[in-house]
C-alpha positions in Angstrom: -186.6 112.0 -57.0 -189.5 114.3 -57.6 -189.2 118.1 -57.4 -191.0 118.2 -54.0 -188.7 115.5 -52.6 -185.7 117.7 -53.7 -187.2 120.8 -52.1 -187.8 118.8 -48.8 -184.2 117.5 -49.1 -182.9 121.0 -49.4 -185.0 122.1 -46.4 -183.7 119.1 -44.2 -180.1 120.0 -45.2 -180.6 123.6 -44.2 -182.4 122.8 -40.9 -179.7 120.2 -40.0 -177.3 123.2 -39.2 -174.5 121.6 -41.3 -175.4 123.3 -44.6 -175.9 127.0 -45.6 -178.7 128.1 -48.0 -176.6 127.8 -51.2 -175.1 124.4 -50.1 -178.6 123.1 -49.3 -180.0 124.0 -52.8 -176.9 122.8 -54.7 -176.7 119.5 -52.9 -180.4 118.8 -53.3 -179.9 119.3 -57.1 -176.6 117.5 -57.3 -177.9 114.9 -59.8 -178.4 117.7 -62.3 -174.5 118.1 -62.5 -171.5 115.9 -62.9 -170.1 117.0 -59.5 -170.4 115.2 -56.3 -172.5 116.5 -53.3 -169.2 117.0 -51.5 -167.8 119.1 -54.4 -171.0 121.2 -54.5 -171.0 121.7 -50.7 -167.3 123.0 -51.0 -168.1 125.2 -54.0 -171.1 126.9 -52.4 -169.5 127.2 -48.8 -168.9 131.0 -49.2 -172.3 132.0 -50.3 -174.3 132.2 -47.1 -175.9 135.0 -45.4 -176.3 136.9 -48.6 -173.1 136.4 -50.6 -170.3 136.0 -48.1 -172.3 137.3 -45.0 -173.0 140.7 -46.6 -176.8 140.3 -46.7 -176.8 140.7 -50.4 -178.2 138.1 -53.0 -179.9 135.2 -51.2 -177.6 132.2 -51.0 -180.4 129.8 -52.0 -180.8 131.8 -55.3 -177.0 131.6 -55.8 -177.0 127.8 -55.4 -179.8 127.5 -57.9 -178.0 129.8 -60.3 -174.8 127.7 -60.0 -176.7 124.5 -60.7 -178.3 126.3 -63.7 -174.9 127.2 -65.1 -173.6 123.6 -64.8 -176.8 122.1 -66.2 -176.8 124.4 -69.3 -173.1 124.2 -69.6 -173.2 128.0 -69.9 -175.5 128.0 -72.9 -178.5 130.2 -72.3 -177.7 130.4 -68.6 -178.3 134.1 -68.2 -181.9 133.9 -69.5 -182.7 130.9 -67.3 -181.1 132.6 -64.1 -183.1 135.7 -64.9 -186.3 133.7 -65.0 -185.3 132.0 -61.8 -184.7 135.3 -60.1 -188.0 136.9 -61.2 -190.0 133.9 -60.1 -188.1 133.6 -56.8 -188.7 137.3 -56.1 -192.4 136.9 -56.8 -192.7 134.1 -54.5 -190.5 135.3 -51.7 -190.9 139.0 -51.9 -187.3 140.0 -52.5 -183.8 138.8 -53.8 -181.5 140.1 -51.0 -181.0 138.2 -47.8 -181.3 141.4 -45.8 -184.7 142.1 -47.2 -185.8 138.5 -46.9 -184.8 138.4 -43.3 -186.6 141.8 -42.4 -188.9 141.1 -39.6 -192.4 142.6 -39.8 -195.3 141.5 -37.8 -193.0 139.2 -35.8 -191.7 137.2 -38.6 -189.3 137.5 -41.5 -190.5 138.3 -45.0 -189.4 134.8 -46.1 -187.6 132.4 -43.7 -184.4 130.7 -44.9 -186.1 127.4 -45.1 -188.7 128.8 -47.4 -186.1 130.5 -49.5 -184.4 127.2 -49.9 -187.6 125.4 -50.8 -188.6 128.1 -53.3 -185.2 128.1 -54.9 -185.4 124.4 -55.6 -189.0 124.6 -56.8 -188.4 127.5 -59.1 -185.2 125.9 -60.5 -187.2 122.7 -61.2 -190.1 124.4 -62.8 -188.0 126.5 -65.1 -185.6 123.7 -66.0 -188.4 121.3 -66.6 -187.8 118.8 -63.7 -190.9 116.6 -62.7 
């Protein structure tokens, strides 16, 4: 599966209404881990609406960070997640759900679907996926 196909899958999962942002990203990147899609969906269930509905860190970013930790087996994860966060913030304009959802000119800074897409794309680019 190409990186674009993974990003599209994440967006499809999110727009289905059955997956939150963290779940959408984690499940789209499931083959990067030894966990099943169902296990990843369960693991990331509480990380919606900005870290447990507190409008804090974007769930899509949390999903990407969790997959990074699994992929790196904890070795060098901090540096990789920092890179992911920096590039995500550059593309989306913020890291916090509250800021990303702030409506100006009639639209949010970065809609959830775009956050999910960007999280997968940034993960893939930093982790060397094709």
